[in-house]
Residue, then its C-alpha position, 0 to 999 in steps of 0.5 A: m656818729t657826729h662830734p659835738f664840736e661839729r655844731f660850730n662848722l669847724n674844718e675837719y682837721l680841727i675836729e681830728a685835732i680836738t678828738e686826739i686831745g680828748f675833747k668830747e663836749p664843748t665847755d660853757i665858754q666854748k659854746k658861747i664864744i666860738p659862734e660869736i668869734s665866727k661872726g667876726r665880732d670884737l669880744i671880751g671874755q671873762s672866765q675863771t679857772g678851768s673854762g677851756k678858754t684857750h681853744a674857745f678862741l684858737l678853734p674859730l681863728f684857725n677856722q679862718i686861716d688861709p694856708d695859701k697866704q704866707e703872711v701873719q693872720v693871727v697875733i696872740t699876746a700873753p704876759s709870761r713866757e710860760l703862758a705864751d709857750q702853752l698857747y704855742q703848744a696848743a696852737s701847734q697841735l691844731a696846726e699839725h692836723s691841717p692838710k696844708e701847712i699852717t705855720v705857728q711861731a712863738y716869740i718869747g723873751g730870753t730866746d735868740k732874737n737875731r735868729q728869729i729875725e733871720r728866719l722872718k726874712n725868709k718866711q712869715p708865720h700864719v700865727a704869731i704868739g709871744t710875750p709883748g716885749r719880744m713881739l714889739d721888738l720884732i715888729e719895730a725891727n720890721a722883721l715880724l710883719t703884723h700889718t696883714a693880721p686881721y685877728m688879735v688876741v690879748d690873753e690874760a689882759d688883767m695880768t698884762l696890765d699888772m705886769g706893766f706890758l699893756e703899753d707894749v700891747d697897745k703899740i702892737a695893736s696899733r700896727l694891725p689893720d683898722k678893721g681887724q677883730m680884737l679878742v680880749f680875755s681876762a679874769t677881771i676887767p680893771q678900770k685901767l684896762q678900759p681906755f685900751l678896750k675903747k680904743y681898739m674894740q667896736n661894740p664888743i660883746i662881753i661874755e662872762v662864764e662862771n664855773e659850776t664846780v671846782i673840784a670833785d668832793t671825792v678828791e683829797n687836795w693836799l699841799i706840800s712844801t718843797k722848802g729844803r727838800n730834793e723835789i724829785e726825791l720827794i715825788y719818788n717817795l710820794l709815789t712809792i708810799g701812796q700805792p697809786y693805781l695810775a699817777l699823773i705827774f705834771a710839770n710846766t715845761k718839757d725840760r722839767v718833764d724830762e728832768i723829773a722822768s729821768g730822776l724817777k727812772q734812775q730810781g727804778l720806776d717805769v715812767a711814760v713821758i708826754h710833752g710837745g717835744v715827743t713826735s705825734r707818732e711816738r705820742r700816739r704809741v705812748m698813749r696806747q700803752i697808757h690806756n693799756l695800763d702798761y705804765q703806772y706813772v706818767v710825767a707830762t705837760d698840760l696840753a700834751a696830757r689832754g688825751i689821757d682820759i682814763e677813769g682809774i687815775s688815782h693820783v695827780i701830782n703837780a710838781e710845779v704850780p701851773q703858770d696858767l691857773d686855768f690848768f690847775v682844775h684841768r689837772v686835778g679833775r683827772t682824778g676822783r671821777n665817777q665818785l671814785k676817790g682820788t688824791a691831788i698833791t701840789l708841791y710848792g715853794p716860797d715863790d709860789e705863794k701868790d699863785i696858791e692864794v689865787i687858786e684859793q680865791k677860786g674856792i679851792t681848799f688845800q689840806p696842808k701835809e708833810l712827809k715825815n718818817g716815811e708817812i704823810v701827816d697833817t701839818y700846820d697851815r702855812k699862813r698861821r704866822e700871818q694869822r697870829k700877827g694879824q690877831n696881835q695887830k688887832v689887839e694892839n695896833t699902836f706902838d707905845p715906846e714907854i710900854h715897849g721899854m717896860r716890856k724889854k725891862a721885864k724880859k731882863n728882870i722877871k719879877p713878881g707882879y711886873k706883868k700886872k704893872i704893865e697892864r695897869k699902865k696900858q689901862e691908864k693910857r687907854k683911859k687918858a686917851n678916852r678922856l681926850k676924845k671926849r673933850 
């Protein structure tokens, strides 16, 4: 039986790789983008959460790599370390299946730059992925030789712009061949991004894909604050209270996965671990055990967990809000399949507020919950103070020192009729202001 991805004329090893991670049908963006990239066209891809964008560009680019040429052929930038690492994990998984060695390297801020320079003296990668600042440092040091690369991808271009990295990306792009292929992916296309697009793209095709659905109706989508709580203890309590059939716990990095798994094992839970640091052989063994339901709890990173495609996943816990918000729907979509009920729980701290707001803007609604006296109960919406503040500002959006002074005095000397006196004073001031307007 032919694989649905064979329609794209992909190399056999790429079909094997996506089969391993559970890709069955191409997503809308993959159907539209893979053929256009294969034609060599410059392309701007606009897509929202859960679109399958990463493999939409990785698959056709890997299809073009010549393993016999030990030179940089693909350059990919991402605005954050976490996003760059996730791209690296996805690209490495594809490269593992190549019959001839394809080298993928990540160049991320916060890692040992001198060590990277020494390695580059001996060998250039086929695929260079990284944050703009570190990649530019290596290029300007004549260590990373990107002038040979015919393909460049700017991932999350709007975020790159917002974080102030577009100038670095511009300098990286200027070192690439003039006739190279430029691929830009962004949730939005801000006006300030236009000069970059015009400078480096030749008649780009623009492909925009809207998601048809966000989260299944059968999924309860909870949001729980970790403020003041031990996160691993909270996860343990959620797992043991909820009586899951099979629970997936997601974290953003392999180190965090190991930390959570270790904490849960210490409390007596039998936990499977899946991340990029697990060897392919070990990962396949663990996957078989998960499919055989030998484990009730699985802690994993996003990309490593792609092959876990089981109907009976009852609970998904986001131990961290995913840095790449595309992954949020991938995670939550593991539960609530085929009209079965499921529970998705996202843990968040004060630093995650902006990411939660972005997820909500995609049309996703959370139910605020808390763990209290061994039970999961409804709690207040985290925005209630802002909403109250907003209502107060609508009623009184000007500061009046005289009325402010009267209020302070009222608090000290609470006398009958004092509040009425303040209200009368406010009404007099409003009437006076209206008379002045009429004049």
